[in-house]
TISEDREN-727737 format. One line per 2 residues: for each residue z, x, y of C-alpha. Coordinates in steps of 0.02 Angstrom, whole numbers, plus 50000, padded with zeros to 5 digits. Each point is the difference from the previous one (the first is absolute). Layout:
Z,X,Y | ...
***
This chain:
54638,53717,55645 | 50138,49866,50088
50158,50088,49930 | 49938,50173,50044
49996,49932,50188 | 50147,49880,49989
50104,50138,49922 | 49943,50172,50126
50005,49868,50152 | 50182,49948,49962
50054,50202,49980 | 49909,50011,50171
50052,49863,50110 | 50193,49998,49940
50007,50208,49963 | 49936,50030,50181
50149,49902,50100 | 50124,50082,49859
49954,50163,50024 | 50028,49983,50176
50164,49947,50013 | 50101,50042,49833
49905,50193,49977 | 50096,50031,50170
50172,49924,49947 | 49997,50084,49838
49977,50164,50091 | 50118,49971,50122
50124,49923,49891 | 49975,50109,49842
49982,49821,49916 | 49847,49968,49913
50072,49834,49895 | 49939,49889,50135
49826,50067,50007 | 49980,50028,49800
50056,49819,49966 | 49889,49932,50114
49857,50102,49927 | 50046,49925,49825
49977,49834,50082 | 49847,50044,50080
49922,50047,49832 | 50076,49854,49905
49904,49885,50131 | 49845,50077,49982
50013,49999,49836 | 50015,49807,50013
49853,49956,50104 | 49910,50108,49905
50041,49892,49847 | 50073,50152,49906
50149,49946,49899 | 50116,50130,49937
50096,49976,49831 | 50166,50107,49980
50089,50023,49824 | 50170,50081,49965
50061,50039,50190 | 50166,49986,49921
49997,50139,49907 | 49993,50107,50156
50183,50082,50009 | 50090,49945,50167
50051,50140,50138 | 49889,50120,49907
49886,50096,50060 | 49835,50006,49871
49829,50075,49988 | 49894,49866,49966
49857,50036,49878 | 49827,49892,49996
49844,49993,49913 | 49860,49999,50169
49843,49887,49970 | 49960,49959,50146
50020,50010,50212 | 50109,49840,49999
50118,50093,49888 | 50122,50050,50115
50012,49831,50123 | 50012,49914,49837
50150,50101,49934 | 50101,50063,50154
50069,49855,50069 | 50072,49954,49851
50094,50163,49968 | 50179,49955,50035
50067,50088,50146 | 49879,50129,50091
49878,50120,49909 | 49911,50142,50082
49861,50078,49897 | 49894,50155,50012
49842,50023,50101 | 49863,50114,50069
50067,50106,50132 | 49869,49986,50107
50037,49782,50036 | 50176,50087,50057
49887,50049,50169 | 49905,49835,50000
50059,49946,50184 | 50122,49851,50010
49975,49978,49789 | 50068,50183,49985
50172,49945,50099 | 50021,49863,49881
49998,50091,49848 | 50112,50119,50057
50133,49871,50055 | 49969,49927,49829
50041,50172,49925 | 49845,49999,49911
49964,50180,49907 | 49862,50114,50048
49891,50066,49876 | 49881,50168,49984
49862,49992,49866 | 49979,50181,50034
50086,50067,49832 | 50131,50103,50071
50154,50016,49940 | 50088,50015,50182
49911,49815,50032 | 50076,49956,49851
50157,50038,50034 | 49985,49904,50165
49971,49859,49948 | 50138,49992,49866
50137,50079,50112 | 49939,49835,50138
50005,49888,49841 | 50173,50042,49961
50056,49964,50165 | 49936,49839,50003
50075,49962,49831 | 50164,50051,50075
50001,49889,50153 | 49986,49842,49869
49803,49981,50024 | 49894,49964,49843
49845,50087,49972 | 49859,49919,49917
49852,50115,49933 | 49850,49951,49896
50009,50111,49868 | 49803,50021,49948
49990,50076,50190 | 49821,49906,50015
49928,49822,49981 | 49945,49953,49820
49826,49968,50008 | 49999,49878,49866
50184,49959,49967 | 50022,50094,49861
50145,50114,50011 | 49964,50172,50080
50112,50164,49925 | 50161,50013,50123
50048,50142,50115 | 50129,50091,49958
50096,50020,50187 | 50067,49830,49990
50090,50041,49855 | 50053,50174,50065
50076,49907,50149 | 50108,49900,49873
50049,50133,49888 | 50059,50089,50182
50094,49867,50068 | 50058,49900,49849
49934,49826,50083 | 49977,49863,49887
49802,49984,49976 | 49962,49814,50011
49814,49968,49893 | 49896,49864,50091
49842,49925,49911 | 49862,49934,50119
49842,49892,49949 | 49913,49877,50067
49937,50071,50180 | 49853,50113,49906
49926,49821,49992 | 50035,49966,50190
49955,50168,50071 | 49919,50137,49894
49979,50168,50033 | 49866,50063,50134
49977,49832,50059 | 50078,49882,50177
49978,49856,49919 | 50161,49903,49972
50004,49838,49867 | 50120,49891,49986
50124,50002,49846 | 50181,50028,49932
50056,50169,50007 | 50126,50033,49845
50134,50134,50024 | 50132,50045,49885
50157,50101,50016 | 50072,50066,49844
50179,50051,49948 | 50063,50160,50070
49948,50183,49924 | 50145,50138,50046
49908,50155,50003 | 50175,50069,49915
49967,49935,49851 | 49853,50092,49972
49976,50197,49946 | 49822,50053,50087
49914,49893,50128 | 49876,49983,49864
50107,49898,49909 | 50047,49902,50170
49816,49962,50031 | 49954,49934,49827
50146,49895,50040 | 49937,49915,50134
49814,49996,49969 | 50047,49899,49841
50107,49885,50111 | 49868,49954,50119
49887,49989,49886 | 50093,49860,49905
49978,49895,50144 | 49818,49994,50015
49860,49915,49918 | 49942,50099,49826
49826,50053,50083 | 50088,50096,50135
50140,50109,49890 | 49869,50144,49959
***
């Protein structure tokens, strides 16, 4: 419980003044980088105080000066804060459209070029999200997605959603598979309690969509790469 309180209090105590000063600055100037960098610093500080250690491998495999699609497995709410601060450069992500309308937080998401997604199953909604994602990549900003679409209850890999692979085929952006484990023991699905521990984040070599004939083949290649960086029990 102490780790939970330390992490949340750090986010609140440092996050509020950051939003007050840097969010208006990013809106006025159009430069979101200071807000993004300070936010990542707050996340790292919160993890340090909560005794959450992040071990990173393979970051040197990420191509420089290239907007990529980072595709990770998802086992805990601790995954995004463990992964995103360790991605070279700035990244966007998909999120529910309703979050874009939350006061203050929604403005920050808009400034960060986060991509709103509707889960209504309509083709038009999917096309809007894909168009927004294309614009983000064209601006040189990465996109991070958790390809299972939800957190795994027991840590084992779930079936992957097809949307990210459609985006990869449409844009040709390199796919960077990412394996995450350890967080499933620190904060399980459905529990607000955080335990100290070590999160393992492994970046794998880029996978080029043009090397595959179909989205299904690309999906299979990314799945194999992600599974290779996980403990054996998590792979099935």
